[in-house]
N, C-alpha and C positions, 0 to 999 in steps of 0.2 A: 496504573495502566494493566488491563489483563493481557496475558500472553496467549497465544494460539494454543498453547498446551493447557490453558484453563487457569494457570496460577496467577493470582492477583498480586502485582508488584506495588511498591511504594511510587508516589509521583515521581521522584527523582531518580528512579532505575532507568538506565539505558540499555540493560540487558535483563532477559528473564532470569529471577533469582533461581528458578527450578530448572529449567533447560538450558539457559544461557543464549537464546535466540535474541536478535536485535528487536527492540521495540519501537516500532513506528517509523523506521528508516532503515535503508540498506545499511549494512554492516561496514564500517570503515576499517581500515587496517590499524592496529594500535599494538604498541609495544607494551609488555608488562612485565612485572618481576614477580617470579612465582616461584614457589616451593613445590616441587612434582613428586608425588608418590606413585610408584608403579608395583602394585600388588599382583602377585603371581602364585597359583596353586600348582604344587609340585606334583608331577604324574597323574594329573587328572584324568588323561585318557584311558588309563587301564580300567576305570570304571565303566566305560562304554562295551568292554567285553562281556559284562554281566546283563546289558539291556539298556537300550537306549533311553526309555522313559525314565526308569530309576536313576539312571547316571545323570540325565538332565536335570531331575528334581533335586538331586544332591548337591549337583553343580551350582544351581539356580540358589538354593538355600545357603551355600557357602559364600557365593558371591553379594548376596543380599545381605548376609551378616556383615561381610566386609564394607559394604558400602554405608550400613548404619553406623558403623564404628567411624568411618571417615566422616560422615555429616555431623557426628557428634562433636567432631573437633572443628567444624566450621569449613570442611572440605567441599570442593564442587566436584561430584562424581562425572567426569567428562566423558569417559568411554568404558564400554564393557567390551573387552577384546579377547573373545575365545574364552579361556580359563583365567583372564587378568582383569584388572581394573586399572584405569588411569584416572587419578585424582589431583585436581589443582587446587593450590592454596594461594590466593591473590588474582584468580581470575574465575569467573567475570567480573568479580567484586572482591576488593581487599577489606579485611577485617582488623589487619595488624597482627603481630607476632607470628607470622606465616611461618618461618622455619621451625619454631618450637612445636606448633600445632601439627605440622607435617610429620615431624619425627614421632610425635605422640600417636598420631593416628596410625602410623605405619606399625609401631609396636602393637597398639591395641588390636588391628586388623589380623597381624600374624598370630597373637596370641588367641584371639576368639575364633580363628578357623578351625572348623571340624576336621580339616583336612590339612596335611603338611603345606605349608605356605612360606613365603618369603617376600621380601619387599626392598626395592631401592628407593633413596631419596636424593635428589639433586635440586639445586636452586641457581637461578639467573634468570636473564631476560629472554622472553620468547616473543615472537610475532602472534597476536591474538587477531587472527583474520580468517574468512571464508576461503575454501578451497574449492577449485571446480568453478570459479567465477561466483560463488555464492549460491549454487544451484542446490546445496544441500540444506540451505536454510539456516545455518547456525556455524558459529566460528569454530575453529580449531586452533590450539597451541603449536606453533612450530617453533623449534629451536633446540639447541644442544642439550638444555636441561632434560628435555622430554627424552631424548635419546639416551642421554647417560642415565636417567633413573631406569629405563628399561633394561640398559646393559648392566647395571648394578644388581637389578633383580634377578638377572640370570646368573651372576657370579655368586650370589648367595647361596648358602646350604640352607635345607629347610629349617625353618624356625628363626632365620637370621633377617636383621635389617641392616643393610648397606647404605651408607651416606657418603657423599663427596666431601671433600675439605671446605668448600664454600658454604655449606649449610651449617656445618658445626662451627665454623668461624662467627657465624650470625647467631646461632642459638648458644649464647653464652650459659654454660652450666650442663649442657648435654655431655654425658659420659659415653666415650667410644674409645675403641682399641684399634690402634692402626695396624691394619694387616699388610702393608707393604703396597708395591706396584703391582696392579693385574692387568693384563692385556684384555681390553674390550673391544669386541668387534667392529670394526668401522672408526674406532677413536684413538687407537694406539693404547699406550700403558697409562692407566689412570691410578691415582692414590685412592685407597679403599680403607674404610673405617667400618667396624662392626659397631652398632649402636647398642649399649648396655642399658641406660637409662636416661630420661630426660627431665631436668631441673632447669629454674630459672636462676641464675647465680648473680649476685651483685657484687660490684666493686666497692671499695672503701667509700668512694663518694656517694654511691647509690645507697650504701647501707646507712650512711649518715642521714641521708633524705628519708629513708624507710623510716628510722627511729623518729625524725622529726614529724612525719605524718602520725605516728602512734601518739606522740606527746601532744600534738595539737587536737586530737580528737579523742582524748582518754576520758573527758568528763563532759556530759552533755551540760546546758547547750553549748555547741561549739559549731564553728564552720570555717571551712578552708578551701582556697581556690588553687588547685593544682595547674601550674601555667608553663608553657614552653612552646617554642616553635616545632613545626612537624619533625618528627624522627628524633626529639630530644630525650625519648624514653618515658614519656608520661604514661602510656597505657602499660609499658612493663612494670613500672613503679606501682601503678595501681593495681595490677594482677597480684604482684607479691603482696601488697597490703591487704587485698581481699582474701589471700590465702588463710589469713589469721586475723579477722577484723575484730574490733572490741565489742562490737555489738551485733545484733542480727541486721542484716542489709536489705535494704530495698534498692535494687539495681534497675536503672533506667538507661538503655543506650540511644544516644544520638537524638535528642528531643529537640529538633530543629523547626524552621517555618514549614517544611513539608512533613513533618510529624508533629502536629500541634498536641496541646495538651489532652485533647479527647481521643488520641491515638490509642489502639489496642494494646500497644506496648505498655501503657500505663496501667491499664486495667490488668494485664498479666503480671506485672510487677507487684501490684497491690495484692493480688490473689496468692501469688507466690511467697510473699513476705509476710502478709498480714491475715489474709484469710478471705472469705466471701465477702463482697462489699456490704451486701444486706445485713450480714451479721455484725459487721462492723458499725453500721448505722444503728443497729439495735443497741449496742454496747454504749454507743456515744451518746445516744439520745438528743440528736441534732433537731432544732426546730424543722418544721415542713419546709420552709424556705430555704434554709441551708442544705437539707437533705436532697432537695431538688437540684441545687447547684452542684453538690457532691455527685450525684448520679450523672448530671450532664456531663461533667468533667472527664468521667469514665466512659461516656459513650452510651450510657444506658437509657437516657431520656432525650427527648428532642429539646431543642434550644428554648428556654422560657422567653417570653415576650419583653425582656428588661433591655434598658440600654447597656451599650458594652461597658461602661465604667461601672454600673450597678453589677452587671453578672461577674465582672472580674473580682471586685470586692467580695461578692458572696461567695465565689469560688475559693478566694484566699481565706476568708474567716471559717469556711466549712472545714476546709483542710487542716487550719491551725487548731480548731477546736477537736476534730477527729484525732489527730495526732497526740494530743495532750491528754486523751482519755485512754490511751493504749495502757498506760500503767508501767510500762517497761521502756527501756531506752532502744532507740531505733537509729540506725545509720543510713541515711539517704545518700546514695551515689549516682551522680549523673555524669556519664561518659560522654566525651566528644560533644560537649555542650558549647558550640562555638558561635551561633546565632539562634539564641533560644527564643521559643513562643513568648510573646509579649506578657501574658498571664504568667508563666513560669518565671520570667524575668523579674517581675515584681516580687514574686515569692522569695527571690534570692536576697531581697534586700529588707524583707519583713523581719520582725522580731521571731525568732524561733521558739517553739514550744520548749519547756525546761528539760524534755526528755530526749530531745532530738540533736543529731550530729548530722551536718551537711558537708559533703565532700563533693566538688564539682571540677571536673577536668576540662580545660579550655586552651586555646591557642594565646589568647589576650586576656588580661585580667578583667573579670566580671564583677569583683567586689574585693574587699579586703577582710581579713589578712590573706595574703597568697604566698604559695611556695613555688620558686621559680627555678626551672631547669633551663639549662643552656646547651648548646653544641648539638651536634648530629651524630647518632651512633647507629645508623644504617645507611646502605646505599641511597641516593637521593630518591630513585624512582620508587623503591621499597618503602621509604619514609612518607612519601607524598601519595601514594595510591589511595590509602583510605580518605584522605582529605578530598581528592580529585573524583572519587567515585561518589561521595556523598553531595557532590554540588549538583544542582540541575544543569541539564545540557547546554543552556545559554551561558550560565555562569562560567562553567568549565570550559567552554570554548573562549570565553572572553579572557579569562585567566591564562589560557595558553596562548592567546594573541598577545597579552601583556607580556607574558615570559619569552616569547619569539622576538617581540620588537625592542624589548628593553624598556625604557621609560618613553610612555606614549601618552598622549592627551586623551582624555575620555571621548572626545569627539571623533577622533580617529578610529579608535576601537569599535565605536558604535557603527562606523561605516563598513567594518568589516563582520560584525557579529549581530545577529537579531537581538532585539531588546533584552538587556539584562540589567541586573541590579548590581551596580558598583558598590552600594553601600554594603550589600551582602558580601562581597569579597574583602571590604575593608574590614567588616565585623568578624569576619572568619580569621582575620590576621594573616591572610595570604597575599595582600595587597597593601602596599605602603605609600600613600600619595597616588602617584601615577606609574609607580614601578613594582613590579613583582618581586617576591624574596628570592634572594640568589638561588636557592634550591629549586624555587619553581621555575626560575629561567633555565637552570641546568637541565631540568626534566622536560621543559617545553621544548628544547631543541632536539632533545632524543625523541620525544613523541610525535610531534608534528612532522607529517611528510614534508620532504624537501620541496616538491612543487607548490604545496600549500603556504609554506614558509616564504618562498620567493615572491609568489602573489600578494602576500600579506606587506611584504617589505616594497614591492612595486607600488602599492597602494599608499602606503605611508610616505613614500617618496613624491608622489603627486600631492599629497596632503601639505607636507611641508614646503614643496615648490609654491603652491598656492598661497601660503603664509609667509612666503619670503625667508623661510629658514633654511638656508642653503647647505649649512654644514650637516643638519640632521637629514636633509634630503640626499645628500651624496652618500652618508652612511648607509642609508637604506637602499640606495641604487648599488652600492657594493654588493650587499648581502642579498640584492636580487638578481646578481649575475651581470649587472650593467656596469661593467669595469670602466670601458670607455668613458661614458656620461659622469660616473663617478669621480673619476681622477680629473676629469675637465673642470667639475665644479670645484673641487678641492684646490686645483691649481689656481683658477681665479680667485678664490678666497685668499690664498697664501700671497698672490701677487698684490692683492688690494691691500692686505694687512702690510706688507712690506713696503708699499708706495706711501703709506700713512706713517711710517717710521717705527713699525713694529715687526722687525724680522723674527724677533723670538716667538711671536704668534704665527708666523709663517712656517716655522720649521716644523712643529708638529703637523701641520696641514701638509706640506710637503711629504713628510714621511708616511702619512696616511694615503697620499696620492700615488706615492711610489708603492706601497704595500698592495693597493687594489688595481694598479694601472696595467693594462696590457703590456707584454714584453717591450713593444715597439715604442712605448712612450717613456720608458724608465731612463733612458740615456739623457735626454734633456732635462727631465724632472729632477735627476741626481745632479746635474750641473747647476740647475737652479738652486738646489739646496745647498750645494757647496759654496755658491755665491753668497746666499743668505748667511751662512756661517761666516764667511769672509767679512761681511757687512758688520758683524759682532765682534770681530777681531779673534774668531774661533778657528780660524784655518786659513788656508790659501784660496784665493779664487780660482774658479775654473777658466782654463783657457779658451778664448772665444766665447765666454759666456756673456750673460745680461752686463755685468759690471765692466767688463772690457770694452763694451760697445756704446756705453753711456758717456755722452758728452761732457756731462757736469763733472763726472770723476776725472777725465781727461784734462778738463780745464784746472781742478783742483791740483792735479799733479804737476801740471806745467807752470803754475803760479809761481813768479819770481819774488814778487812782494806779498808778505803777509795781508796787507789791507785789500788786495785784489781779491781775498777769500771772501769778504764781506757780502758782495752780491750773490755769491755762490751758496750761503747758508740755507736758503728755502730749498734748493735742490739737492742739498745733501742731506736732507730728511730721511730719505729711505737707507742711508748708509750711516748709522750711528758711529762706527769707528772714524770714519773720515770726518765726520761732522765734530765731534769731539776733539780731533787732531786740529782741524781748522779754528775751533774757538779757542783752543789753547794757543796756537800760534798768534790769533789775532788779538787776544788779550794781552799777551805778551807784546805784541808790536804797539799797541795802544798805549800800554804803560809806558813804553820806551819813548813814545812821543808825548808824555806827560799829560795823558788822558786817564787816569785811574777810574773815573766814574763810568766812561765809555766801556772800558775793559771789564769792569764789574757787571755791567749789563749784558755783555756778550757772552759772559761765563755762566750761562745757564746750566741747570743739572744736567748730568749725562745719562745716557741709557744704562739702567741698572745692570745689564747682562754683559757690559764691556769689561774687558780685563782690568783687574784691580788697580794696575800701575796709572791707569788714566784717571781714575777717580781720586787716587792720592795725589796725583799731580795737580789736579784742579783744586783739591783741598787745600794744598800749600799756597798756590797762586792766589786762591780767593781769599785765604787768611791774610797774605800779604797786603793784598788790596784793601782790605777792611782795615787794617792797621794803618795804611796810608791815608784812609779817610777818616780816622779817628774812632773806628768801631772795635775797640779792643775786646770788649767782653764777647761779641759775636767771634771774633778772631780765635780768642782762648777756646771757645766752645768746639770750633772745628778741631783746633790743635790738641785738644785733650786726648785724644785716643789715636792710635796709629792703627791704620788699614794694612792691608796685604798690598806689596807692589815690588818693582825691582829697585836695585841700588840706588839709582838715580833719583826716583820719585820718593824714596824714603830718605835721602839725604835732603832733598829740597824741604820737605815737611820738618825735618828736625832743625835744620838750620833756620827755618822761619821761626820755630819755637823758641829757639835760642834768642833770635831777634825780639821776639814778644816778651821774654823774661828780662831781657836787658832793658828794653824801653820802658817797661812797668816797674822798674826799680827791684828786680829780684836777681841781681847780679850772682851771688852764691848759688842760687839753684840752677842757673843757666850754667854754671862752671861744672858743676857736679852732673848734670844730666848731659851736657856737651861732651866732657871727658869719657863717660861711659859709652856713649854713641860712638865717639871716634876711636876708642878702643875697639869696639865691635866691628866697625867698618870704615877705614880712614877714607877721606874723600876731600879733594881740594875745596870744594864749596863748603863743606862742614869745617875744614880748617880755618878758611876765611871768617866765618861766623865766630868759631871759638877763639881765634886770635884777637878779635875786636873786644870780646868779654875778658880775655886776659889783660889786654892793655888798659881797659878801665880798672882793672883790679891793681895795675901799677908793675905788671910784669909783661915783659915782651918775650914771646916764644919763637925763637928763630926756626925751630923745625917746623911750626905752624906756618910762618912766613914763607918759608920755601915751598911748602905743599900748596899754599894759597895762590901762589903766582902761576901755578899750572893751569888755573880757571880763568877764563876771560873776565867774568866778573870779579873774581877774587883778586884780581891783581889791583883794581881800584880800592877795594877794601884793605889790602894788604898796604898800600901806600898809605891811606888814611891812617891805619894802625900805627905804622912806623912814625908818622908825623904827629900824632898824640904823644907816642912814646917820647919822642925828642921835646917836645914841648913840655912834657912832664920833668924831663931833665934839665930844663932850662936853654935849650938848644934852638936854633930856628927853625921851625917846621914848615916854613911858607914854601920851599921848593918842593917839598914833598905834598904839600897841599895842592899846589899847582900840578903836579904830577897826578894825583888822584883825580883833579878836575878834568885832566887831558884823558885820562882813562875813562871817565864818565862820559865825556863826550864823544870818544871814538866809539864806544859800544851803546852809547845813549843809555846811561842808569841813573834815572832819577834819583834814587835812593842816595848813591855814592855822591852826585852832583849837590844835593841839597846838604848833605853832611859836610862836605868839603868847603862849600860856600859859607855855612854857619861857622864851621870852625875857623876860617881865614878871617872872617868878621871878627870873631871873638878875640882871636890874636893880636889883629891890628888895632882893636879899639883902644887900648890904653896909649899906643904910640902913635898911631895914625888914625885919629877918631873920623876924619872926612871920608877916608877910604872905608873905613868901617860902616858910616852911615850910608855911603853909596851902595855898599854890598848888601846892607840890610834893607835899604829901600828896593833894590832889585829882587832880593828874596821875598820880600813883602808882595811885591806885584806878581811875581812868578808863581808862588805857591796859591796866592789868591785865584789867579786865573785857572790854574790846572787843577786845583781841589785837593792838594796834598794837605791834609788837616794839621797833623801834628807839626810839620815843617811849617806851617803858616803860623800856628802857635808860636813856635821859636822865633821866626822872623818878627812878628808883632811884638814879642817881649824884648827881643833884641833891639828893635827899633825904638821901643818905649824906653829902654834903658838909656840909649845915646842920646834921645831928646831930653830925658830928664836931667842927664849931667849938664846938657846945654841951657837948663833952666826953662825949657819948653813944656806946655801942657801935655799930657799922656793920657788923659782919661779915655779918649776916643780910641785908643790902642788896647786898653785893658777891658774893654766891655766885651768879654766872652768867658765862657766855663772853660776851664783847661781840662784835658783828657787823661794825662799821666801825672804821676806824682812830681816829676821833674818840672813840668811847667805849672804846675799847681804851686810848688814851693818859690819858683820864680816870680809867679804871678803876684804871690803874697808878699814876697820880698820888695818888689816894686811899690806894693801898696803900704809898705811900712812894717810888715809882719815878719818875724824871724822865721828862718827855714826850720821845719820839723825834722824830726830824727828819720823819717822814711828816706831821706837823702842817702842815708848810709848805702842803701842798696845800688846806688850808682857808681860806686868806687871812686875814682879820681874826679870824676865829673861832679859828683855829688858833694865831695871835698872842695872842688874849685867853686861851686856855687855857695857854700857855706864861708869859705876864705872871702868871696866877693862881699858877702853880706858884713864880715868883721871889718873889711878895708873900706867899703862905700857906703855902708848903711846909715851912718849918721849924716853923712852929706847928702844923700838922696832924700833923708827925712826932712833936713832943713830945707832943701830946695822945694820939696813938695809943700811944706808949709808956706 
């Protein structure tokens, strides 16, 4: 596009590269990171005493020389101000390495001046915008770096360049002398540094990367792709590499879609590195067809009437042959090659001539091998300006929209921005999926005016509302300044999640609603958040809040019988804490009513965010129910590891594990683990379980007995243990067995009830077989009806044993698969097989079964025959 000043600019330019005027549109306000050079001639007014015309000519010559020195380093000569010049590096277009180039330019300008001169250099953000409502027709840099650069120049002595700390911090390697704090008019005291010389210093990591570059490109043919995100130091490293390249260099700057292969920059690169194109053709001796393709690629001929594929192939072949005939090594360097021309992209993947090395700089890998840089070594705006300036206006605006909105569907961005190429942004490495790079987002929030950003968020909110994405809509409404609407949506989402039994999903929604809500809303939102926490057991509920007004919770708190909680379970779904408590109470109540299967069905998994003690309590109760139903493998998996919880929950789990070990014939292990746990944390319920294990070992522990009596369920187990102890000593255990039954009925403990009845039947069997038969028949019916599997196995075996001694058939009672070693051995014994060694794990109980075989085995065998 040609500017009013007559300068022809590349298609992607938004400002004139010569004068800085806006191209094709009114100039918007824009923040830019710049390094500012203020050059000033010293005492130039004295020359006017010798004559106006001669003084003007000398002044003009000096300023033009300074301007040439500035432009040679890539500076934009923004203003001639009397006997001074204001030069910008980074506006209206960034080229990279602005702080170094600004310092180098300042030194060159002062050194080349025919009159005493000085300069100040400062860096930072400025506003690039028109003053006077744009009537001047060109933008102006407004900001503290401009003022500071001018003040530093005034503080400098003739021949000096003074710089601020910000510039020197960015320009690693620049050598300067700290002169202390100086007072600058209007700015107060500022740190002043005298610049001595400018170099580009490498840290150890960068030095290693530079060595890797040299190694990779030491011998042609070779290729390397230098890859890294914006601001990672690619341009810095490439500049250092080109200070001492291994071979002559052909350097091409940003050959993208807007600068195709036929751009004049390619011809200039060829002429600068290789010589006149016609001389090259004469030397190469290319066939006429390839010579035509070569000239076309340099813009020296009109397009041949060939197909696209044929033309691209001819161009590539022409270049390969021409490069191969050079007779000397050549390094081709392609800078900022992020979205290459299709023909150039094909060249990157073709086989290189034997004398050529290729080095390509890009943000995403274009080919292998590659050398990757990471991290960001410059402020975000400084790092991204070259990438943003190189984009066409539509793509740049789209990228800023992605940055402002965060993750955004393409359809939404297309509603905000004129047609743009998303593929271009992806290929440039500035967009990942539907999300801009973090540094792009950071810069976009700085660059885009607040009013524009809010308008974009407002449009995004409508877009997501139409799509039913309420959380995204609320987020955009909040950023659009619609606090009440955003908080209302977030609250409704939080309440919906809570009602579905997911308070943990409601918590972040409430927190976000509180953050964005107007002050008048925060009180009741905080109360609801507190109630949501309380529903997970993470705090106390809010007085007068939603929980205190819910009739379901009121009914839960007033329930006298745990079975009254069963119809309340659906209504307790929004309250995981109370639901878990209700399920524990219900499961326990159903078990005490001899309904283990129903108790198991009630004990569904708890909410994962609940306190650990509740999960541990459920774990032990579930394991006990599984053992009651004969599922020992599943129970053992539950009891294999301890979770976190309070003493009561932990004790229940350990007592249940002792029961598992005892019932599965691992009495020694039960005693070892039980003693360790009891020593760590004594508890009546753990004492009762450990007392039972010691009694089976043949030892009655009085201390454990007294401790077990302190627990309601422990009293029944303690009486049962004492009864077994007396039986083992040859004393009558019946009174104690009856006491255990009374305790089991008083508290309704099926476990103690079945063990006491079984023990009573076994004891009465030799002396009162009819009573034993009646008890076994009762046990058989009771356990079959209620589903207590192992107790049912014992009842069947006991009944079979009594019938077998009476000479009656027992096959119908033995048609099952025993679930534990004890019932397996007893089952085999009744079938005529001797008990195995596994009965040793049951202590006196195992010895009793073995003695029973020795005393009765032959009689059973004879009757069975």
